[in-house]
C-alpha positions as CSV (number, residue, x, y, z in Angstrom):
1,M,-3.2,9.2,37.4
2,I,-3.3,10.9,34.2
3,A,-7.0,11.5,33.8
4,L,-7.5,12.5,30.1
5,K,-11.2,13.3,29.0
6,H,-11.3,15.3,26.3
7,I,-8.4,14.9,23.3
8,L,-8.8,17.7,21.0
9,V,-7.1,16.5,17.1
10,A,-6.2,19.1,14.9
11,T,-6.6,18.1,11.1
12,D,-5.4,19.8,7.8
13,F,-6.4,16.4,6.4
14,G,-3.3,15.7,4.9
15,E,-0.6,12.3,6.0
16,A,0.3,13.5,9.2
17,S,-2.9,14.4,10.3
18,D,-4.0,10.9,9.4
19,A,-1.2,9.6,12.0
20,A,-2.4,12.1,14.5
21,L,-5.7,10.9,13.9
22,I,-4.5,7.6,14.7
23,Y,-3.2,8.5,18.2
24,G,-5.2,10.8,19.1
25,R,-8.6,8.3,18.7
26,T,-6.3,5.0,20.7
27,L,-5.4,7.7,23.5
28,A,-9.4,8.6,23.5
29,R,-10.1,4.5,23.2
30,T,-7.3,3.8,26.3
31,F,-8.5,6.8,28.3
32,G,-12.2,6.3,27.8
33,S,-12.4,10.3,26.4
34,R,-14.2,12.4,24.0
35,L,-12.5,12.6,20.8
36,H,-12.6,16.3,19.5
37,V,-11.8,16.3,15.8
38,L,-11.0,19.9,14.3
39,H,-10.4,21.3,10.9
40,V,-9.6,25.0,10.4
41,A,-11.2,26.4,7.3
42,E,-9.8,29.0,5.4
43,N,-11.4,32.5,5.5
44,I,-11.3,33.2,1.5
45,F,-13.0,36.9,1.7
46,T,-10.0,38.4,4.7
47,R,-6.8,36.3,3.3
48,G,-6.8,39.0,0.1
49,I,-7.5,37.5,-3.0
50,G,-8.6,40.5,-5.3
51,G,-11.4,43.0,-3.4
52,E,-15.2,43.1,-3.2
53,A,-15.5,41.6,-6.6
54,Y,-15.5,38.1,-5.5
55,I,-18.0,38.8,-2.7
56,A,-20.6,39.5,-5.2
57,V,-20.1,37.1,-7.6
58,L,-19.7,34.0,-5.3
59,P,-21.6,34.7,-2.2
60,D,-21.7,30.8,-1.4
61,L,-18.1,30.0,-1.8
62,Q,-17.2,30.4,1.7
63,K,-19.7,28.4,2.9
64,D,-19.2,26.0,-0.6
65,V,-15.3,25.5,1.5
66,E,-17.0,25.0,5.0
67,D,-19.5,22.5,4.0
68,A,-16.8,20.5,2.1
69,A,-14.6,20.5,5.1
70,Q,-17.2,19.4,7.4
71,K,-18.0,16.5,4.7
72,Q,-14.5,15.3,4.5
73,L,-14.5,15.7,8.5
74,R,-17.6,13.3,8.8
75,E,-15.7,10.9,6.6
76,I,-12.3,10.4,8.5
77,V,-14.2,10.4,12.0
78,I,-16.3,7.6,10.7
79,D,-14.8,4.6,12.8
80,N,-16.5,1.0,12.6
81,D,-14.8,0.0,15.8
82,P,-17.7,-0.8,18.1
83,D,-15.2,-0.1,21.1
84,A,-15.2,3.8,19.5
85,P,-14.8,6.8,21.7
86,P,-17.4,9.4,21.5
87,V,-16.4,11.9,18.5
88,T,-17.0,15.6,18.5
89,P,-16.3,16.9,14.8
90,V,-15.9,20.6,14.6
91,V,-15.0,23.4,11.9
92,L,-13.9,26.3,12.3
93,T,-13.1,29.3,10.0
94,S,-9.7,31.3,10.7
95,N,-6.9,32.3,8.7
96,T,-4.8,32.0,11.6
97,P,-5.3,28.1,12.5
98,A,-2.8,27.9,15.0
99,M,-4.7,30.3,17.3
100,A,-7.9,28.9,16.6
101,I,-7.1,25.6,17.7
102,V,-5.3,27.2,21.1
103,D,-8.5,29.1,21.4
104,Y,-11.0,26.0,20.9
105,A,-8.8,23.8,23.2
106,R,-9.3,27.3,26.1
107,T,-12.8,27.3,25.4
108,E,-13.4,23.5,25.7
109,P,-12.5,21.5,28.5
110,I,-9.2,20.0,26.2
111,D,-6.8,18.1,28.3
112,L,-4.8,16.7,25.6
113,I,-4.0,18.5,21.9
114,V,-2.6,16.0,19.2
115,M,-1.8,16.7,16.0
116,G,1.0,16.0,13.3
117,T,3.5,17.5,11.9
118,H,5.6,17.5,8.6
119,G,9.1,18.0,10.1
120,R,10.7,20.3,7.9
121,G,14.3,21.8,8.5
122,A,15.4,24.8,10.0
123,I,15.0,27.0,6.7
124,A,11.2,25.8,5.7
125,Q,10.2,26.4,9.2
126,L,11.4,29.9,9.5
127,L,10.1,31.3,5.7
128,M,6.7,29.1,6.2
129,G,6.3,29.1,9.9
130,S,4.8,26.1,11.5
131,V,1.1,25.5,12.8
132,A,2.3,22.8,15.4
133,E,5.2,24.9,16.8
134,R,2.8,27.8,17.3
135,V,0.5,25.5,18.8
136,V,3.0,24.1,21.6
137,R,4.2,27.3,22.7
138,T,0.6,28.6,23.4
139,A,-1.8,25.7,24.1
140,P,-3.3,26.0,27.9
141,C,-2.6,22.0,27.9
142,P,0.0,19.6,26.8
143,V,0.5,18.6,22.7
144,L,1.8,15.7,21.4
145,T,3.2,16.0,17.7
146,V,2.8,13.3,15.8
147,R,5.9,13.1,12.9
148,C,4.9,11.2,10.1
149,P,5.4,8.7,9.6
150,E,8.7,7.6,11.6
151,R,8.4,5.7,15.0
152,D,4.9,4.8,14.9
153,F,4.3,3.5,18.8
154,V,0.2,2.8,18.0
155,V,0.2,-0.7,15.6
156,P,-3.1,-1.6,14.3
157,D,-5.4,-4.1,16.2
158,T,-4.8,-6.5,13.5
159,L,-0.8,-6.4,13.5
160,V,-1.2,-7.2,16.9
161,A,-3.3,-10.1,16.9
162,V,-1.5,-11.3,14.1
163,K,2.2,-11.3,16.1
164,K,0.7,-12.6,19.2
165,A,-0.7,-15.6,16.9
């Protein structure tokens, strides 16, 4: 028997992440799991944008980035479904999203990570890397990658009801 008590969906607020959230929400509802929805906000002060002048001029910039991410995260986790799974929205700050996702999965009792992937070609992946690929290689639990928009097997309930009628 598969027991999934905690499912983590990592999101960058893109289309592939939206598809991953649909899968994660459906799996959490099916297994009676808690859904953790994680966004990794960029640490703007350590990415090397040009020295200490930015820190002095814009001391609240990082807080503004995190607050905006928190707001956007709250908006995407709202589900009007009465059978919606319990949700834990999380914003972490890091310049290495894959490491932050894996660290969260190690710290919390995560049983499955669900994340979207863009399905880039080999050259693009070589040049840019892939957060999903790094998570798959280093995660302490299984990882379901959702390639958007191909081969959806999660169908919205309203379409299932219409199809059956």
